[in-house]
Every structure is written in C-alpha cells, then in structure tokens.
N, C-alpha and C positions, 0 to 999 in steps of 0.2 A: 621340292614342291612348295608353291606359295600358299599361304593361308589366306582365305577370303577375309576381307577387312571386317565384315560383320561378325564372323566367327572369332576373330582376334578380340573384338570389343566384348563379345559375349563371355569370353573365357578369361578376361582380365578383371582385376578388382577383388575385393574381399567378398566372401560368400556369407550371406546372412539369410537365414531361413525363418520366416514367420516371426521376425522380431527377436528370435532367440540366438544367443551366441553359445558356441559349443567349446568346451574345454578340450585340450589335448588329452590323450589317453593317460599321460603321466600326472596331470594336474588334478587336484582335489576339487570337486564341485561343492561349493560352500552353500549350504542351505540357509534360508532366512531365519533370523532369531525368533520370529513369531509364527513359524509354519506349523509347529507341533500342536496337536490336540493333546490335552492332558491324558496321561496314561489311565486315569480312573474313568475316562469316558469310553473305554472300549466296551463293545457289546458282549453278549453272552456266548456267541458262537465264534470259535476260532476258525481260521482258514481263509477261504477265498470265495468270491462270487464271480460270475462271468456269463458270457454268451458265446455261442458258436453257430456259424451258418456255413452252408456248403452248396456249391453249384454242381451241375451235372459233371460227370467225370471226363467229358470231352470238351469242356469249356475253354481250356487253355488259358486261364487267367494269368496275368502277369503277377509277379511276386513283389508288391510294393506296399508300404505302410498306408499310402493313400487309398489303394485298392481295398485293403483290409477294412479301413474305416468306412468307405463307401458301401462295401458289402454288408457290414453290420448295420449301417443306417438304412439299408434298403434302397439306396440310390444308384447301385451298380446295375446297369441295364443289360439284359440278355439280348444280343442282336437277333436271335431266332424268334423271340416273342415280342421284342420292343417293350418289355416290361421288366421289372426287377427280377433277378434270378430267384427261382423258387428254391427254398432251402430243403436239402435232402437228408439232413441228419435225422437220426431216429429219436423221436420224442415219445412222451408218455401216452399220447393219443394214437401212436402207430402200433399196429398189431405185432410188428417185428420185435418190439420190446418185450413181449410176453409169450410169444409162440414157441420159444425154446430153440428157434433156428438161428437166432442172432448171436454173433460172437462177442459183441460189445458188453460192457458191464454197467454203464451209467447212461440210461436214456435221459434226455434233457426235457425241460418243460416245453410246451408247444411254441413258445416264443424263442426257443433256443437257449434259455437261461439255465444256469446250474449253480450249485454250491458245493464246496469241497471242504471238509473239516481237516483234511490231512495236508499232503504236500503236492507240489506240482512236479511230476516226473512222468510225462507222457511220451509215447512213441507209437509210430505206426509205419507200415509199408504203404505202397501205392494203393493196395486194396483195403486199407484201413485196419489191417490186422497187426496185432502186437508184435513188436520186435524189442530186443534188449539192446539199448544203445546209449551212448553218452557217458558222462562222468559217474552216473549212478545207475546200476542195473542189478539183476539177480546175481551176477558174478561178484558184485561188491556188497551183497547182502541187502540191496534195496531194489526189488523188482520194479520194472516199469509197469505203468497202467495204461489202459486205453484212453485216448482223447474222449471227452464226453460226447455221446451221440454218434460215435463212429464204431464200426464202418457205417457209412451212409449209403443211400440208394444210388445206383448208377445213373438213373434218370427219373423223370416224374411218373413213370409207371409204378414205381416202388415195388419192383419185382425181385431184383437182385441187390443184395446189400454187400457190396464189395468195392466201395468207393472211399479212398483215403486222400483224394486230391482236391484242389481248388476250394479249400476251406479257409475261413478267417475266424480267429478266436481272440476274445478279450478276457483278461483276468484282472480283477480288481481286489484290492485289499488295503487294510491299514496296518503298516508295519510298526512294531514296537521297537524303535531304534534307541540304542544308548547314545549318550553324548560322546563325542570323539570321532575317530576315523572308522568308517564302515565301508567294506567292499561288497557290493551287490553284483550278481552275475546271472546271465542266462545262457544256457546251451540251447541252440535252436537250429531249425531248418524249416522255412526259408526266411523271408523278410521279418524283421523284428523291431519293436520299439519298447524299451523300458523307460517309463516316464514318471514324473512326480509333479505335484502342484500344491501350492500352499493352502488351497481351499479344498479341491476335489480333483483327482487325476482324470476325471472324465472331461474336464474343461478343455476346450479346443486350443487354449494357449498353454497347455501343459509343457513342461520342460523335459526334453529328452536327456536321459542319463547315459544310455547306451543304445546302440541300434545298428541296423544295416538295412538299406533300402532297395534290396534286389534279391535275386535268387542266390543265396550265399553258399549253399551246401552246409553241412554240419560245422558249427563253429561256436566258440565261446566269446561273449562280449561282457566286459566288466566295467564298473564305474567306482571310483574312489570318492566317497562322500565325507565332507567335514560337517558333522552334525553338531550344532551349537547347544542343543538342549534335548534331553531325553523326552520321549513322548511318542505319539502316534502320527504317522505320516502317510498321506494318501498316495498310493502307487498304482500304476496301471501297466500291464503288458499287452501288447498287440502283436499277433503273429499272423502273417498271410502266407499260406502254403500254396505252392504251384503243383508239382507232381513228384513222384518218387517217394523216398522215405521222409517222414516228418518226426521231429523231436522237439520237446520243450521241457527244460528243467529250470527251476528258480532256486538260487542258492546264495549264500554269503561266503566270503573267503577271509582268512586271517590276513589283516593288512601287513603283518610282518612276514607272512609266508603264504602267498596267494595260491600255492598248490594245495593248501589245506582247505577243503570245501565242506560246507554243511548245508543241507537242504533247508530252505526257509520253512519253519513251522514243523520240523520233525521233533521227535521225542527227546532228543539229546539236550543236555543242559546248556550247550553252546549255541543252540539254535535261536535265531531271531524269530520271535513269535509274530503271527499274522492274525488279523481279526476281520471278520466278514463285514462288520458294520460298527457304527458308533451307538452308544446308548443315549447320546444327546443329539440335538439338531446339528447338521453339518453346515458348512459355510456355502455361500452362493457360488455357482459356477456357470460359465458361458457355454451354451450349447450350439449357438450359431450367431453369425453376424451377416448383415446385408447392407451394402454390397459386401461380397466375400473378401477374404484376405487375398491381396494381390489381384483383385478383379480389375479388368480393363474394359474399355468401351462402355463405361457406366454413364447413364443419362446425367446431364449437367444439373438437372433439377431433382436429383435423387434425394430420398429421405435416407437417414442412417438408422438402422435398427439393430438392437442387441437383445437376443433371447437368452434368458437365464433360468436355471432351476435353483430351488432353495433360497430364493431372493428374500422371502418374507417381507419385512418392512424396510429392508435396505434398498437404497437407490445408488447405483454406481456414480462416481464422478466422471463425467465425460468431457473430454477436450477434443475439439476439431481444429487442426492446424494451430495448436497451442492455446486456443481460447476455450475457457469453460463454457459449456452450452447446457441448455435445459432439454429434458426429454419427457415426453408423455408416457405414462405407465399404464399398462393394461395387464390384467391377471386372468389366466385360464388354468385352473387347477394348480399344479405345481410349477407351471411355466409362466414366466413374467416377461413381457415384451416392452422394451424401452425404445421409443421412437423420437428422433430429433429431426425436425423439418427446418432446413436452413432458410434464413430470411431472404437470401439471394442465391441464384444459380451459380454453380462453380464455373470456372473458365474451361474452354475446350482443351483437352489433353492435360488437365491439371492433376498433379499428385496430391491426394487428400490423405492426411494422417489423422487417425483416430486413436486417442489414448483413453484407457479405462482404469479406474481404481475401485476395487470392490473386495470386501472381506480383507484378507491379508495379501491380496494379489494386485499386481498392476500388469497391464498389457498394452501393446502398441501395434498397430497394423496400418496398412495403406491400401488405397485403390486409386485407379486413374480414370478420369472421365473420357468420354467419347471424343475421338479425334478425326474419325472418318478415314483412317488409313489402316487397312486390315492385314493381319497376319494369321495364317492358319497353322495351329499347333496340334499335331497328331500325337496322342499318347496311348499307352496301354489302358484300355477300358475307359478312356476319356477322363482319367483322374490325373491330378497333378501331384507327383511326389515332390520331395524337397527340391531336387535339382530342376524339375520341370517348372515348379512355382517360381524359382529364381529366374529361369529363362524368360517366363512370361512377364515377370515384373520388370526385367531389364529391357525386353522388347518394348514395353509400354513406356517406361520412364526415360530410357536412353534414346529410343528411336521413334517414339510417338505412335506405336501401333495399338490398334484395338485387337486384342488377341482372342480368336475364336478357337476354343478347344473342342476337338472331336476325338472319339475313340477309334482305335485301329480296326475294330470289327464292324463299325457302322459308318465311317466316313465315306462320302460319295464325291464324285468328280464335281458336282454342282457346288459343293462346300467351298471350292476354291474360287468361286465367282467373286470378283472384286478384290481378291487378295493380291498383295504386292510381294508376299513371301510365304513359303511353306516350310515349316520346321518339323521334321520327323524325329520324335524323341527316341532315345535309346531304350525306353520301356516298351516300344512297339514290338509286337510279336514278329520274329524274323521272317515268318511266312506271309506277313501282311504288309511288308514295306512297299510303299508306293503302288498299291494294287489297282489304282484307278487312272493310270496313264498321266499322273501329274507331271512326269518328266517331259511331256510334250508341250507343257505351258512355257511361255516366254517370260518366266519370273524365276527368281532364285529358289532352289529346292535344297535345303540343308538336311542331310540325312546322317543321323548320329549312330545308326545301327552298325 
C-alpha cells in the first residue's frame, strides 16, 4: 500500500514539541545551575497543593495532557451546553461532604483546590471508590487514599455520588532535592505529565520530565535528573483520567537500584521532602501568550502579548525573529500583560518566532500568519496535545495551511467550508470519527484513528 505524500511529509523529520527537547529514557535530564530556590526559603507547610475538576460521568473525555490543562483552565467546552464543563467534585459547600452519605474523605474548596501535608498515593475505580493499587498499598503497609473531592456527582443534579471518571488533577510542590543524581517517578492511569520549571512549574513553558499523552492504563514513568545544586525545585503533576480505574503515586527511586521506591514526603529518612509554598516571593511565570504557541491563520497585523504572574518589577526580554523589541506593560492584580505592537505587518504565511527571557527561564515559540489556505484539524475535545500541535505546526510551516481546530463532539459539516484538507487526529473518540459525512467531500481526508 502506498503512503500519501502528505502523510509521508508529516511523519518525517525530528519531533519538537513547544520548543522543548526530550531526553531518552536512559539519559539524565540536566537541571540549570540557577534553578534552585534556597532551602531556607521553604514555607511552613510540608506537602502539596493542587486542584481537581470533574465532568459528568458520560462525557467520554479523551485522556490527554492538553485536555487536562484545558479542563482545569475552564476552557474545555461541553457540547451539550456549549459552556465549560461544570465540575462535579464534592466541595466544602456541597451537602454531600457533611451528610454522612459520602464515601470520600477530603472535600475540596469550592474552586476545586486542596492541600495535602502527607503523600500522593491516590486510587479509585470508575465509581470513584477506593481501591488498593500500584507500588504502594495497604498490602505494602501504605494504604491508598481517595482522590480529593471524589467520588463526584454523576451529573449536575448532584443526586448520586458515584463518579470516578473524566477528571483532571493538578499537583504542585517545591521538592527539596539534593545535589547529584535523583530519580523521580509517577505511577498513573491515565494521561500524565511530570514537569519542572526554573521559575514556577505552572509556567506554560514548563519542561516535561516524564509523561504519557493518551489512555495508558496503569504504568510507571520515571526520569533521571542531574541536580547541580541542592535546593527547592518547582514541580507539577498533571493527570487526565478517562474511565475505569484511576491511580496516582509520586515517588523517588534509588539511582543505583530503581526497584527501591520511596514515596515523596513520607516519614522515612530517605524520603525527598516536599513543601506547599515558599516563604519568599516566587519568580515570574508565563500564564498565556497570544497568538498561542503554534497558532496558525494569525492576522498579519497582530500584536504579541505575554501574560505573567509574579512579575513584580521585572520585565521580560522579548525578541521577535531574533530582534529585541519593546513591550507595553499593564498590571491587573497579580497578572501582568506585556504587549508588543510591531511597526509593520508581517508577511502572509510567515513563521514568526518569539523568544523570552525572564527570571531564571528562557522560552521560544512560533506562530504562522494568515495564508488563506485552510485545513480542518479535528481533535479530542478541540485540544492540541503534543503530537496534534506538531501536526498543526507542520501543516502551517511546511504546507502553508491556516489550521482550524475543532472538537470531535462539536465539529459540523459547515466547518469544512473552504478547507483543502481534513485531518482527523488519533485523539478523536472512535465513535465520533467523520460523523458529518466529510468523506463525501472532494478533498483529502486523513484519518489517524
């Protein structure tokens, strides 16, 4: 069978995701010399902070890191309501948390946030009820605990609390790492990202240490770190659950014997300690950029905006296509927006590269201006995971397409109007592949399912 020329082009070349390069599993990831916060800047509370949100139990959400991030940001749209999914986890304002009928142990705050002074050793079945699973369980002397806020409600009637599906959870901490080789690991089900950043791991340009961007089933992912200096390092875990059992453990391993595992922040002397916050001000971190990373079809007269938290008096050094540019600064509470207005419009179909330097971090990303040649990219929930983002960027930079991204549950036949190509991502729900008679169109339809 011959391979279509477009597919051959799409699948050749090196894979680069969001400006980050990923080490092989055997390679040590070398952290920056200046990434560590001083150990004495740790806060008073040990452990972790985070947030969890959950959709209705029949949502059928895809398990990708991009979906999890969008879900937590409130930008994941429910096709039934055309609004953001309502979160169904049990919070402190919900009577289920206090009426004695709820099986969970830790209701979350109304915004889904939580704090944990102990360890990360969660599990649940599809109903949100506790199971013993993974490397650490009651059989090993470390019983599993419920995910915060679970079991959630089945739907927005908040009648039955038997939902352990379609949730997204973020865990944040400052790890007190020693200098030398360190192995960090996560046991998980489903999609996972363990990431680090020199300023704050909430930064959109965080570096992935380990992860899997689909429905993996239960698995372990580890990363070998070369830590140049002892201190506190900002780390984030993101997990996106589909259905069935869910599990999340966060541990370290002995570099000399990776079968020897220790939960992060447990009571043992060998445990790596975790801290919920710093006692000093943190460094600035990027919360969003506009145009977005790998955006296509961008207006040629676009402005470039970078939103940051914790910026304080600092202003990032911004380069556009290699030239240092100036940006106007506006402050709204803890959020600071930097806006650069180019003196001249960009060219049609031009790849524009933006570089940033701020705190102890640098970042680089690109977008492509409007060309007038449309490709329709259909993905799970309308989100771009790493592979989808690479496909979109390559369609734009290599073939000159303006890529219109639509979700598998909301895409309509009219969305193909004016398109020269339809690309159906592997993240599309198998029951939603080409549901709108796209195969009747006289244009290429690439279906990766």
